[in-house]
N, C-alpha and C positions, 0 to 999 in steps of 0.2 A: 259870667264865673272867670275868674284867673286862677293860675295854679296855687296861688297863696289864699284862696278863699277857704274859710272854714265851712264844711259841708257836712251835714247830718244825714245819713241814709238810714231811715225808720224801716226796719226789716231787712237788714243787709245779709242775713243769713238764709233768706228765702230765694227762690229761683229768680225773681226780678231783681231784688236788692242786690243780690251777689253779682248778677251780670253788670249792674251799673257799677259796683265796686270794681270789678275787673276792668272795665273801660276807664274809669278815672284814674286807677293806678297805672295803667298803660299809658295814658296820656300825661302823667307826671303831676297830678293833684296829689298833694301831701298831707294837708290839713283835714283828714277824714274822721269823723265822729262816729264811732260804732258802739252799740250796746246790744247784747243779745236779749231775748224776752226774759231770760232768767235774772239777767242784771238790772232790766228796767221794764216793769209791767206797764205797758202804755195804757192800759185801761184804769190805772190809779192817776187821778187828776192830780194830787199833791206830788206824787213822784215825778211825773212828767213837768209840772211846773219848776220843781227844784232844779232838775237836770237841765231844762232849757235855760234857765237863768244862770247856772254855772258855766255851762259850754258856751253860750251866746252864739250859735251858729249864723251864719249869713245867709245860707242856702239850705233848703230841706227837701228831699226825696221822700214822699211819704208812701212807701211801699208796703208797709206793715199791714197784715190783714189775715183774718181766718178764711181760709178758701178750701174749696173741695168740690167733688163731682155731685152727681144727682143723688146718689146714695147718702152721702154725708150731709147735703142740704135738707134731705127728708128726715134724716134721723135727729139732727141737732139744731133745728130751727132757731131756738131761743139763744143759743150760742153765736149763731151766725149774724143774728141781728144786734144783739147786745155788744158782743165784743168789737165788732166792727164800728158801731156807732161811737162806742166809748174812745176807741184808738183814735179815730179820726177828729173827734170833737177836742180831745185833750191836746193832740198834736197841733191841729190848725189854730186853736184858740192860744195856746202857748207860744206858737209862731208869731202870732200877731202881737202879744204881749211883750215879747222879746225883740221885736222890730226887725224880725226877719226880712231880708231883702226880697227873697222869692221863694215860694213853695210850689212843688209840683206834686199833685194829688193823683194817684192812679186809681180810676174808677173800673168799669167793667161793661163790656157789650150787653150783659144781662139787664141793664138798666132800661133798655127799650122795650115797648110793648111786645107781647108775644107774637101778635099778628099784624105787625106793622109792615108797610111796603118795603120791598127789597131793591137795590141795596139800601141800608138803613141810613138816613141821614140825621146828622145831630139834631134837627129840629123836631123829630119824631118823639123826643123825650116827653114822657107825661101825656101821650095822646091816646093811651089805650091801657088795657088790663096788662099786667106782669104774667110771665111764665109761673104757673103754681109752684113747680118744683123747685124754684130758688127765689120766691118772692120775698121772704126776710132778708136774705143777702143783697137783693136788689135794691130794696128800700133803704138799707143802710147805706149802699152806696150812692144812692140819690141823694141823701141827706147830706153825704160829704160834699157833693157837688153844690148842693145849695149853701153849705156852710161857706165854701170858698167864694162863691158869688155874693154872697151876702156880707162877708167881711170886705171884699173888694168895694162894694157900693157903699157901705157906711164908713169904713175906715180908710179907704184908699189903699188896701193891701195889694200885692202883686201874687195872687195865688192862682195857678193854672190848673186845669182838669183834663186829663187825658183818658179816653175810653179805648183801652186795647181789646182786640179781638180775642179768640180763644188762644192761649199761649202753650208752649212746650219747649223743652229743652234741657240742658244740663242742669243739674241740682234741682230737678222736678221732684215731685212727691209720687213715689211709686207704691205708697200703702194701698193694700186692696180695698180697704174699707173707706177710703175717702179721695182716691185718686180721680183726677180728670180723665178723659177718654183715651188720650195718646198714651200717657204713661201706664194706664190700666191695661191697655191692649199690649204693649211691650211687654210688661211683666207677665201677663196671661200667656201669651204665645211663646215667650222664652220658657217659662216653666213647662208648658205643655211639650215643647221639643225636648227639654232635659228629661222628662218623664216618659217620652214616647207615647203621649196620649194621641189617640186617632182623631180626636175633635176637640175644639174649644168653643165656648160659648160666649157670644157677643150680645150685650143688651139691646133690646129693641128690634125694630123692623129693618134697619139699616137704611132706611130711606131718608132720614133727617140729614140736613146738609148744613156743614160748619165751614168756617174760615179759619186757618190756623196761622199764627206768627211765631217764628223762632226767638227765642228769649233775647238773644244778642241783638237781633234787629230792634226789638222794643227798646233795649237799654240805650242803643245808639239813637233811636228817636227821641227818648228821654232828654239826653244831653243836648240834642239838636233844638228841641222845643224849649228847654231851658234858656237857651241863648236866643231864640229867634221867635219865641211866641209870647204876646203879652196880654191876650184878650180874655175876658171872663167867660167868654163862651166855649163850650166843652169842644174837644177835637178828637176825632176817631183816628185810631192807628191800627192799621191792618195790612194784609198782603193784597187785597182786591179781588181774590178769587176763592170760591168755596169748593167742597167735595163732599159726596155723600158719605156717611158713616161707613156703608158697605164697601166702597171703593177705598175709604181710608184703612178699613181693617185689612182688605186684600193687600194694600201697599205695605202696612206693618207687617203682615205675614211673610211678605217677600223679604222685607229688610231683616227680620229676625230668623229667617231660614226655616220657619215652621211649615212642615210638609202636611200636616192633618187638614180635616175639614172644618169649616165653620158653620156654627149652628146659631142662628138668630133666635133669641128668646123673644118672642113677640108679646108675652105677658108683661115684660118691663116696659117702662116709659120711654118714649123717644125724647122728650123734651120739646123745645121750641122746634117747630118744623124746619125753619130755615134761619140761618143768621149771617148775613153777609153785611159788612160795613160799606158806607159810602166814604171813601177815603180822599174826595177831591178837594177837601179843605187843606188836607195835609200834602197832597200833590202840588197844590198851588204854591205852597211854602218851600217847595224844592226838596223834600225827603222821600225817599222810596226804599222800600225792603230789598234785601239783597239775597237772603238765604232761601232757596227753593225747598219745597216740603220734603222731597226724598233725601236731599242732602242733610236738611236738619233732622230728620228721622235717623238717619245713619250715625249722625254725630251724638244723637241722644241715646241711641242703643248702645254705642261704644261706651259712653259714659255709664250707662247703667251696669254694663258688664264689669267694668272696672271697679264699681263701687258697691254693688251689692253680691253678697256670696250666693252662690248657686245651691 
């Protein structure tokens, strides 16, 4: 990409898309194409086709998706599989039809089997059963990968697929009904502190282990790989270390300044026992994450306090 390239960020108002937008603006990219979900419903094939033909972008960052934590995935499985499959199919097909130079598709680490070896290598895709709590979302994301690979093989497109680990950061979703673990814990502990509650409940046993990546690091990786990665093979993007949910909760407790006790509700699901990505493919390309978990949590909590009313 050069500074005069026309770049479409699908999902620019979300956590990842907004981080990519910030970096592109900081680096002097000016021809940025942006549409909110109200302005353009990416589930509508006709609308997407017309939009892409009119705007004719050269590069596409496909960040738009319906996302959520375990509770949201269990409650809205039909929406998670339908919305995501329609969004990716429409944008990928329209990008091919409009001769987009390159498209970057954001998948998810939940595409990998529930019980595959750790750390998770890209080659483990489709080698076992998925985690039941987010299977519809995972299947939709796998379909997006196969779309990119199939278009590359049949039409010679240049579509790449990134598999980020669990993300967090500014502009995250802190809704108690569908937030991921870090924003859910931040809001829960902050509100418990404000209300003077003696304890706060954490879902699961706390034994599950997760890897986390600050969203600005992912955005930086997206720009780096857009310029430096050309393969149809998926590529993992992560930090390279994991942490137990219990230790994560204790760290968020410290960052938020909550002084109460933590109660682990063992009747609630843990999800996948462990999820740590093998990032050797990315390391070999020369990119490495920079933001440590504690620093990222502090930045995220500051943003939460500045943008959410107590």
